[in-house]
Each structure stands twice: as C-alpha cells, then as structure tokens.
C-alpha positions as CSV (number, residue, x, y, z in Angstrom):
1,M,-66.1,-23.2,1.9
2,A,-66.4,-19.8,0.3
3,E,-64.5,-17.1,2.1
4,R,-66.8,-14.6,3.8
5,K,-66.3,-10.9,3.0
6,S,-65.9,-10.1,6.7
7,D,-62.8,-12.4,6.8
8,F,-60.6,-9.9,4.9
9,T,-60.0,-6.2,4.8
10,L,-60.2,-4.3,1.5
11,T,-56.8,-2.8,0.5
12,R,-56.3,0.5,-1.1
13,L,-56.1,0.3,-4.9
14,D,-52.7,1.9,-5.0
15,D,-51.5,-0.8,-2.6
16,L,-52.9,-3.6,-4.8
17,F,-51.4,-2.4,-8.1
18,T,-48.2,-0.7,-7.1
19,T,-45.1,-1.9,-5.3
20,Q,-43.6,-0.2,-2.2
21,A,-40.7,1.1,-4.4
22,Q,-43.2,2.7,-6.8
23,R,-45.1,4.3,-3.9
24,E,-41.9,5.6,-2.4
25,E,-40.9,7.0,-5.8
26,E,-44.3,8.7,-6.2
27,R,-43.8,10.3,-2.8
28,L,-40.3,11.5,-3.6
29,S,-41.6,13.1,-6.8
30,K,-43.7,15.4,-4.6
31,I,-40.6,16.5,-2.6
32,R,-39.0,19.6,-3.9
33,D,-37.0,22.7,-2.9
34,I,-39.4,25.6,-2.8
35,P,-38.4,29.3,-2.5
36,L,-39.1,30.6,1.0
37,E,-40.7,33.7,-0.6
38,L,-43.4,31.5,-2.1
39,I,-44.4,29.8,1.2
40,D,-47.1,31.3,3.4
41,D,-47.6,30.4,7.0
42,F,-50.8,28.5,7.9
43,P,-53.6,31.0,8.5
44,D,-54.1,31.7,12.3
45,H,-51.3,29.2,13.1
46,P,-51.8,28.6,16.9
47,F,-48.3,27.4,17.7
48,K,-45.7,30.1,18.5
49,V,-42.3,30.0,16.7
50,R,-39.8,31.4,19.2
51,D,-36.3,32.6,18.4
52,D,-34.9,30.9,21.5
53,E,-32.0,28.5,22.3
54,D,-33.8,25.6,20.7
55,M,-34.2,27.6,17.5
56,Q,-30.6,28.5,17.5
57,Q,-29.7,24.8,17.8
58,L,-32.0,24.0,14.9
59,V,-30.4,26.8,12.8
60,E,-26.9,25.3,13.4
61,S,-28.2,21.8,12.5
62,I,-29.7,23.0,9.3
63,K,-26.5,24.9,8.4
64,E,-24.5,21.7,8.9
65,R,-26.9,19.0,7.5
66,G,-29.7,20.9,5.8
67,V,-33.4,20.1,6.4
68,I,-33.5,16.3,7.0
69,T,-37.3,15.9,7.4
70,P,-39.1,17.9,4.6
71,A,-41.8,20.4,5.6
72,T,-45.3,19.8,4.4
73,V,-47.1,22.2,2.2
74,R,-50.2,22.4,0.0
75,Q,-50.4,24.4,-3.2
76,K,-52.9,27.2,-3.3
77,E,-55.0,28.4,-6.3
78,D,-52.7,31.4,-6.8
79,G,-49.7,29.1,-7.3
80,R,-48.2,29.9,-3.9
81,Y,-47.8,27.3,-1.1
82,E,-49.3,27.1,2.3
83,L,-47.2,25.7,5.1
84,V,-49.0,22.8,6.9
85,S,-46.1,21.4,9.0
86,G,-42.6,22.8,9.5
87,H,-43.0,26.4,10.7
88,R,-39.9,26.1,12.9
89,R,-37.9,24.6,10.0
90,K,-39.0,27.4,7.8
91,R,-37.9,30.0,10.3
92,A,-34.6,28.3,11.0
93,S,-33.9,28.1,7.2
94,E,-34.5,31.9,7.0
95,L,-32.1,32.5,9.9
96,A,-29.6,30.2,8.4
97,G,-29.6,32.3,5.2
98,F,-31.2,29.7,3.0
99,E,-33.5,30.8,0.1
100,T,-35.4,27.5,-0.3
101,L,-37.1,24.9,2.0
102,R,-37.2,21.2,1.3
103,C,-41.0,20.4,1.2
104,E,-43.4,17.6,0.4
105,V,-46.4,18.9,-1.5
106,V,-49.6,17.2,-0.4
107,D,-53.1,17.3,-1.9
108,L,-55.3,18.4,1.0
109,N,-58.3,20.7,1.4
110,R,-58.3,23.3,4.2
111,D,-60.0,21.1,6.8
112,E,-57.7,18.2,6.1
113,A,-54.7,20.5,6.3
114,T,-55.9,21.9,9.6
115,I,-56.2,18.5,11.2
116,L,-52.7,17.5,9.9
117,M,-51.2,20.8,11.1
118,V,-52.6,20.3,14.6
119,E,-51.5,16.7,14.8
120,S,-48.0,17.3,13.7
121,N,-47.4,20.2,16.1
122,F,-48.8,18.3,19.1
123,Q,-45.5,16.3,18.9
124,R,-43.6,19.2,20.4
125,S,-42.2,18.7,23.8
126,Q,-43.5,21.9,25.3
127,I,-46.9,23.4,24.3
128,L,-48.5,26.4,26.0
129,P,-52.1,26.2,27.2
130,S,-53.0,29.0,24.7
131,E,-51.5,27.0,21.9
132,K,-53.4,23.9,22.8
133,A,-56.6,25.9,23.2
134,F,-56.6,27.4,19.7
135,A,-55.2,24.2,18.1
136,Y,-58.0,22.0,19.6
137,K,-60.6,24.6,18.5
138,M,-59.3,24.7,15.0
139,R,-59.3,20.9,14.7
140,L,-62.8,20.6,16.2
141,D,-64.1,23.2,13.8
142,A,-62.5,21.4,10.9
143,M,-64.0,18.0,12.0
144,K,-67.4,19.6,12.5
145,R,-67.3,20.9,8.9
146,Q,-66.4,17.3,7.8
147,G,-69.6,16.0,9.4
148,F,-68.4,15.0,12.9
149,R,-70.8,15.7,15.8
150,S,-69.4,18.2,18.4
151,D,-72.6,18.8,20.5
152,L,-73.3,17.1,23.8
153,T,-76.6,15.4,22.8
154,S,-76.9,11.7,22.2
155,A,-75.3,10.5,18.9
156,P,-76.5,7.8,16.6
157,V,-75.1,4.3,17.2
158,G,-71.5,4.1,15.9
159,Q,-71.1,7.8,15.5
160,K,-68.7,9.6,17.9
161,F,-68.3,13.2,19.0
162,S,-65.3,14.9,17.4
163,V,-64.1,15.7,21.0
164,E,-64.2,12.0,21.9
165,Q,-62.3,11.0,18.8
166,I,-59.6,13.5,19.6
167,A,-59.4,12.4,23.2
168,E,-58.8,8.8,22.1
169,N,-55.5,9.7,20.6
170,S,-54.5,12.5,23.1
171,A,-53.1,12.7,26.5
172,D,-56.0,15.0,27.4
173,S,-59.5,13.7,28.4
174,K,-62.6,14.9,26.6
175,T,-63.4,17.1,29.6
176,Q,-59.9,18.6,29.5
177,I,-60.1,19.3,25.8
178,Q,-63.4,21.1,26.3
179,R,-61.7,23.2,29.0
180,Y,-58.9,24.1,26.7
181,V,-61.3,25.2,24.0
182,R,-63.1,27.5,26.5
183,L,-59.8,29.3,27.0
184,T,-60.2,30.7,23.5
185,N,-62.9,33.0,24.9
186,L,-60.4,34.8,27.2
187,V,-59.0,38.2,26.5
188,P,-55.3,38.1,25.5
189,E,-54.1,39.4,28.9
190,L,-55.9,36.7,30.9
191,L,-54.7,34.0,28.4
192,E,-51.2,35.2,29.0
193,F,-51.6,34.8,32.7
194,V,-52.7,31.2,32.1
195,D,-49.6,30.6,29.9
196,E,-47.4,32.0,32.7
197,G,-49.1,29.7,35.3
198,R,-50.5,32.7,37.3
199,I,-54.1,31.5,36.6
200,K,-54.9,27.8,36.8
201,M,-57.1,26.0,34.3
202,R,-60.4,25.9,36.3
203,P,-60.5,29.5,37.4
204,A,-59.6,30.5,33.8
205,V,-62.5,28.4,32.5
206,E,-64.9,30.2,34.8
207,L,-63.6,33.6,33.7
208,S,-64.1,32.6,30.0
209,Y,-67.9,32.8,30.5
210,L,-67.6,36.5,31.4
211,D,-68.0,39.1,28.6
212,E,-65.0,41.2,27.4
213,D,-65.8,44.2,29.6
214,C,-65.9,42.1,32.8
215,Q,-62.8,40.2,31.9
216,R,-60.9,43.5,31.4
217,D,-62.2,44.6,34.8
218,V,-60.6,41.4,36.2
219,V,-57.3,42.2,34.4
220,D,-57.3,45.7,36.0
221,E,-57.8,44.3,39.5
222,I,-55.1,41.7,38.9
223,D,-52.7,44.5,37.9
224,M,-53.7,46.7,40.9
225,N,-53.6,44.0,43.6
226,D,-50.9,41.9,42.0
227,A,-53.1,38.9,42.9
228,T,-55.1,36.5,40.7
229,P,-58.6,35.3,41.6
230,S,-59.1,31.9,43.2
231,H,-61.4,29.2,41.8
232,D,-64.0,30.1,44.4
233,Q,-63.9,33.8,43.4
234,T,-64.2,33.0,39.7
235,I,-67.2,30.8,40.4
236,R,-69.0,33.6,42.2
237,M,-68.1,36.1,39.5
238,R,-69.6,33.8,36.9
239,K,-72.7,33.3,39.1
240,F,-73.1,37.1,39.4
241,F,-72.6,37.5,35.7
242,D,-75.3,34.9,34.8
243,E,-77.6,36.8,37.1
244,G,-76.7,40.2,35.5
245,K,-75.2,41.4,38.8
246,L,-71.5,41.4,38.0
247,T,-70.6,45.1,38.0
248,T,-67.1,46.7,38.2
249,E,-67.7,47.3,41.9
250,A,-68.7,43.7,42.5
251,I,-65.5,42.5,40.8
252,Q,-63.4,44.9,42.9
253,A,-65.1,43.7,46.1
254,I,-64.5,40.0,45.3
255,M,-60.9,40.6,44.2
256,S,-60.1,42.7,47.2
257,E,-60.8,39.8,49.6
258,E,-57.7,38.5,51.3
259,K,-56.5,35.1,50.3
260,P,-53.8,33.5,52.5
261,N,-52.3,31.6,49.6
262,Q,-51.5,34.8,47.8
263,K,-50.1,36.9,50.6
264,E,-46.7,38.2,49.6
265,K,-46.7,35.8,46.7
266,I,-43.6,35.9,44.4
267,V,-44.4,35.4,40.7
268,L,-41.6,34.4,38.4
269,R,-42.0,34.5,34.6
270,G,-41.6,30.9,33.4
271,D,-39.9,31.6,30.1
272,R,-37.4,34.0,31.7
273,V,-36.5,31.6,34.5
274,R,-36.3,28.6,32.1
275,Q,-33.7,30.4,30.0
276,L,-31.3,30.5,33.0
277,I,-31.7,26.8,33.8
278,P,-29.7,24.0,32.1
279,K,-31.8,22.0,29.7
280,N,-31.0,18.7,31.4
281,I,-32.9,20.0,34.5
282,P,-36.5,18.7,34.3
283,I,-39.3,21.3,34.7
284,S,-40.5,19.3,37.8
285,Q,-37.1,20.2,39.5
286,T,-37.2,23.9,38.6
287,E,-38.2,25.1,42.1
288,D,-35.4,23.0,43.7
289,F,-32.8,24.3,41.3
290,V,-33.9,28.0,41.8
291,C,-33.8,27.6,45.6
292,K,-30.3,26.1,45.5
293,A,-29.1,28.8,43.1
294,L,-30.4,31.5,45.5
295,E,-28.7,29.8,48.4
296,H,-25.3,29.9,46.6
297,Y,-25.9,33.5,45.6
298,N,-26.8,34.5,49.2
299,K,-23.6,32.8,50.4
300,Y,-21.6,34.7,47.8
301,L,-23.2,38.0,49.0
302,R,-22.4,37.3,52.6
303,Q,-18.7,36.4,51.7
304,R,-18.4,39.6,49.7
305,A,-19.9,41.6,52.6
306,D,-17.4,40.0,55.0
307,R,-14.5,40.9,52.7
308,D,-15.7,44.5,52.4
309,S,-16.0,44.9,56.1
310,R,-12.4,44.0,56.8
C-alpha cells in the first residue's frame, strides 16, 4: 500500500542533505570573538543588568574560565552588532577587563530577534514585574507585526491569539500576561512601587487606566500619606476617571481614607533587604529570617545596655 503523506513529517532540507557534524561545524563557523566596542545593546532592552553580588560572581567566573556560553548577536547594516542575548555576559566581560565577547552571529530580523531576546531572558531566576511587563509587550508587538492576532474578537479556526500562544509556554496565564502588559501604561514612580511590592498587581492594573496627570496625583498622595491605595480604592478611582469626575480633590479624598491594613505599616525595600540575606535562604523565608535577625539584635542591645548600667 502506498504510504500516505500524512504518515510522515517533512524534514528540513539541511537535515536531509547534511550530517550532524556538518551542521555543528556550520554553527561553529558563526561563533567569533567580537570587540565589545562594536556590540550595541538591544534597543529598549527591558531586563535590568545590575552590578550586584551575582554579577560579581559572573565576573570572577569569566576571569577564570572565559565566556562558556556564547552571547547571541545579529549584524546590523552599518557593520556593527546588536546584542540579542547575553547582556549580563557583556557587562561582566567589561568589568573583567576583556576587550572582546564570544558571540554566535545569527541571521534574524528585528521581530525575530525581539522574540528570541525575550525568551532567553525569561530563563532568569528573578524577574521584576516591570521587566516582565515590557518584555511581554515587546514580544506581543513583534508577533503582531508577524501576523498573529492580538485582539479579543473571535479568531479563524486554527489561528491563535499571540497572547494565548505565549501563555502556552509560560508560567503566566493569558489573563496574567494581559495584566503585565497593562503595567507598561504606569508612570515610572508607580511602576517602581509595583517592583518593590508596595502596590499589588490588581490595584496597579486599575491605576494603569488613569491618565498621566491623575497617576502623578496618586504618586503625590502616596508620598504624603506613606500609604498605597487598596484595590477597592483604585477601582473607584478608575470609575470616577471613566466618568470624567476624577479630580485632584477626589484622589485626595479617596487616599485619605483610613485603611486598617496600612496603619503604621513598615515598608522595607526588597533589594536592600535581600542583599543582607544569605543566598541559600529562599525568598519565601525572608520574613522569618528578618524577624529572627531582629530578635538577636534586640538581645544584643539589651545585653549591651545591661553592661553599660553596671
């Protein structure tokens, strides 16, 4: 019986006519040491490169063993290179005093490079909400230009929304991804509060529907009252805004309401606290670690006071 076409999968031509060794050799031919001065960061790169303890460890590793996994770049029309993946490796190489970076040169257009840049950086262990927000938006915009649907109307049979496709290979649901993208509409001050954990996701999403002037009024009230709005308060602000009634006075009245969960609330900057906690302590145990550290410190202060009173 003749074999039906549906019984086999077409193989890429390079897989049909080349061996694995030849394909590996072709890939290696695209790996080269490129001067750092010729490598530009990816435009509007959403992921922060921090000179923290992890970076210092990477610097020491590169000094000792070099860059093990090549960065990924694409060549631009002017002959320079655009970094797609490996911004931390590039920074570490600079700090280590290297003049070149081991890179694989790939042939990608801007949208393909954007998708690869986002995917490769999502493998990081810690990603801030703001980083996710702009990364998801960049990827959705790239997929939209490639022909994927990103609206919420019905799609033709077999065609998926770009949001749904991303959600299939992400820890975030379609709804959560859409919430992250809304965060890109926040003014920088509010987005920083989200990164610090002072404003939760849902209140932040409601605030993202306000215009810039109203958002800055909210920032002023947060600074004055040292208290962030609750989800219920942000819902009312958005409702007033949609009705054209959200004035500065209205924001002040809503924000001045007393919230039991924010009375005498102590806010600790996450990045500052994390630097003082051993890396083997999971984030979920941060509160317990801090409380125990304070207990020991208070005990030390009491003992010192007792000695001074003798």
